[in-house]
N, C-alpha and C positions, 0 to 999 in steps of 0.2 A: 589271600584272597583279593583281586584286584578290579576295582569298581571304575566305572568309562563312563561319560556324560549321554544324553542322547548321539550325539552328532557323531558318537564310535559305535552305535551299534550297528550290528548287519543287516541285510534284507534277508531274510527266511529265503533257502532256493526250494524250489518243490523237488521234489525227486519224481521220477517215472513222466519227465517232460519230454516231450520231443522237440527239436532243433527251434522249431518259432514259436516253443512255446505252449503250444498245444500240449491239453492228456493225451497220452498214449490210448490209446482204444486196441483192443484185442480184432483183430481179422475175424470178419463173418463170415459165416462158409453153411450155405444150404446143402442140408443132408434127408434122405431119409430111412427111416426107420423099415424092413416086411419082419413081422413077430406074427409068431399064434396067437391068438386071438387072446386066450389066459395067459399071455404075459404079457401085454399092453400095460397093466398099472406099474410092473417092476419096471416096464420101459421109457416111461414116462419120467419118472420118479429117476432114473439113471440121467437119465437128458438134462433134465430138471436139475438134477443136483450139480451138471458139471458148466451149468449156467446157459444151456438150451432153452430156447423158446418156441414151441409147440406152435404150427400156424395151421394145418390141418388134417384131420384122420378119417380115412375111409376104412370100410369092412369089405371085403370081400370073400365068401364062403368063410375058412376059418382063421384067416389073415386081417393083419391089420397094416395098414402102412400110414405112416407119420411120418410128417413132412415136416422139417422143421429147421432153425438157424440155430448156430454154435458157433462159440469161438474155436478157429480153429487149431491154436495149441490143445483144446481136449476132444478131437478128434479120434486120438489112436487109444486114449484112454476107457471112451464111450465103445468104442469096436469091442475093447476086451470085456470090460466091464459088460457090455448087451450078450456076447460070448458065454457069459460062465451064467447072466439072469437067466438065461432062455436053453439054459443046458445045449447048447450048439445051436437053436434052431432058429435064432433071428440073425439078419442082417444087416449091417449100416451100406446105405449104397450113397451115391456122390463124391463130390470131392475129400481128399485132395489128388487129383495126379498132375499137377504144378509142377 
Protein backbone atom coordinates (compact mmCIF):
# COMPACT_ATOMS: atom_id res chain seq x y z
CA UNK A 1 0.00 0.00 0.00
CA UNK A 2 1.28 3.41 -1.01
CA UNK A 3 0.82 6.40 1.30
CA UNK A 4 0.78 10.00 0.12
CA UNK A 5 1.03 13.33 1.86
CA UNK A 6 -1.75 15.93 1.83
CA UNK A 7 -0.20 17.78 -1.15
CA UNK A 8 -0.73 14.69 -3.32
CA UNK A 9 -4.42 14.22 -2.51
CA UNK A 10 -6.74 14.64 -5.45
CA UNK A 11 -9.76 16.92 -5.35
CA UNK A 12 -12.88 14.77 -5.73
CA UNK A 13 -14.81 15.28 -8.96
CA UNK A 14 -18.58 15.43 -8.74
CA UNK A 15 -20.37 13.04 -11.03
CA UNK A 16 -23.32 14.26 -13.06
CA UNK A 17 -22.28 17.88 -13.43
CA UNK A 18 -22.76 19.98 -16.52
CA UNK A 19 -19.84 21.61 -18.34
CA UNK A 20 -20.10 24.71 -16.17
CA UNK A 21 -19.93 22.82 -12.89
CA UNK A 22 -23.67 23.07 -12.22
CA UNK A 23 -25.58 19.89 -11.34
CA UNK A 24 -27.52 18.31 -14.18
CA UNK A 25 -31.24 18.86 -13.68
CA UNK A 26 -33.88 16.91 -15.55
CA UNK A 27 -35.91 18.96 -17.99
CA UNK A 28 -39.40 19.47 -16.61
CA UNK A 29 -42.47 19.34 -18.82
CA UNK A 30 -46.10 20.14 -18.10
CA UNK A 31 -48.66 17.41 -18.73
CA UNK A 32 -52.33 16.85 -18.09
CA UNK A 33 -53.70 13.49 -17.03
CA UNK A 34 -57.34 12.87 -17.97
CA UNK A 35 -58.75 9.88 -16.12
CA UNK A 36 -62.07 8.48 -14.91
CA UNK A 37 -62.82 9.63 -11.36
CA UNK A 38 -62.39 6.15 -9.88
CA UNK A 39 -58.76 6.07 -11.11
CA UNK A 40 -57.71 9.52 -9.82
CA UNK A 41 -55.87 8.13 -6.77
CA UNK A 42 -53.85 5.50 -8.60
CA UNK A 43 -53.08 8.01 -11.36
CA UNK A 44 -51.66 10.51 -8.88
CA UNK A 45 -49.63 7.73 -7.27
CA UNK A 46 -48.12 6.79 -10.66
CA UNK A 47 -47.36 10.46 -11.35
CA UNK A 48 -45.68 11.04 -7.99
CA UNK A 49 -43.73 7.76 -8.23
CA UNK A 50 -42.11 9.17 -11.37
CA UNK A 51 -41.13 12.47 -9.78
CA UNK A 52 -44.20 14.40 -10.91
CA UNK A 53 -45.65 17.31 -8.98
CA UNK A 54 -49.39 17.90 -9.03
CA UNK A 55 -50.32 21.48 -9.89
CA UNK A 56 -54.10 21.46 -9.99
CA UNK A 57 -57.04 19.10 -10.30
CA UNK A 58 -60.48 19.61 -11.81
CA UNK A 59 -63.49 17.29 -11.85
CA UNK A 60 -65.84 17.38 -14.87
CA UNK A 61 -68.69 14.90 -14.68
CA UNK A 62 -67.02 11.55 -14.06
CA UNK A 63 -63.62 12.68 -15.36
CA UNK A 64 -60.68 14.16 -13.46
CA UNK A 65 -58.06 16.40 -15.11
CA UNK A 66 -54.75 16.55 -13.27
CA UNK A 67 -52.25 19.20 -14.40
CA UNK A 68 -48.70 18.41 -13.32
CA UNK A 69 -45.00 18.88 -14.02
CA UNK A 70 -42.84 15.85 -14.70
CA UNK A 71 -39.21 15.11 -15.66
CA UNK A 72 -39.24 14.64 -19.43
CA UNK A 73 -37.37 11.34 -19.11
CA UNK A 74 -40.38 9.88 -17.24
CA UNK A 75 -43.03 10.84 -19.83
CA UNK A 76 -43.10 7.54 -21.74
CA UNK A 77 -43.08 5.48 -18.55
CA UNK A 78 -45.98 7.49 -17.14
CA UNK A 79 -48.04 7.06 -20.32
CA UNK A 80 -47.63 3.28 -20.21
CA UNK A 81 -48.24 3.03 -16.45
CA UNK A 82 -51.35 5.20 -16.70
CA UNK A 83 -52.73 3.10 -19.54
CA UNK A 84 -52.32 -0.05 -17.47
CA UNK A 85 -53.53 1.49 -14.18
CA UNK A 86 -56.72 2.89 -15.78
CA UNK A 87 -57.48 -0.17 -17.90
CA UNK A 88 -56.87 1.89 -21.04
CA UNK A 89 -59.35 4.61 -20.05
CA UNK A 90 -56.89 7.34 -18.99
CA UNK A 91 -54.57 9.42 -21.10
CA UNK A 92 -51.68 11.86 -20.81
CA UNK A 93 -51.96 15.09 -22.79
CA UNK A 94 -49.18 17.55 -23.45
CA UNK A 95 -45.50 17.34 -24.43
CA UNK A 96 -43.31 15.90 -25.76
CA UNK A 97 -43.87 16.83 -29.34
CA UNK A 98 -40.51 18.55 -29.79
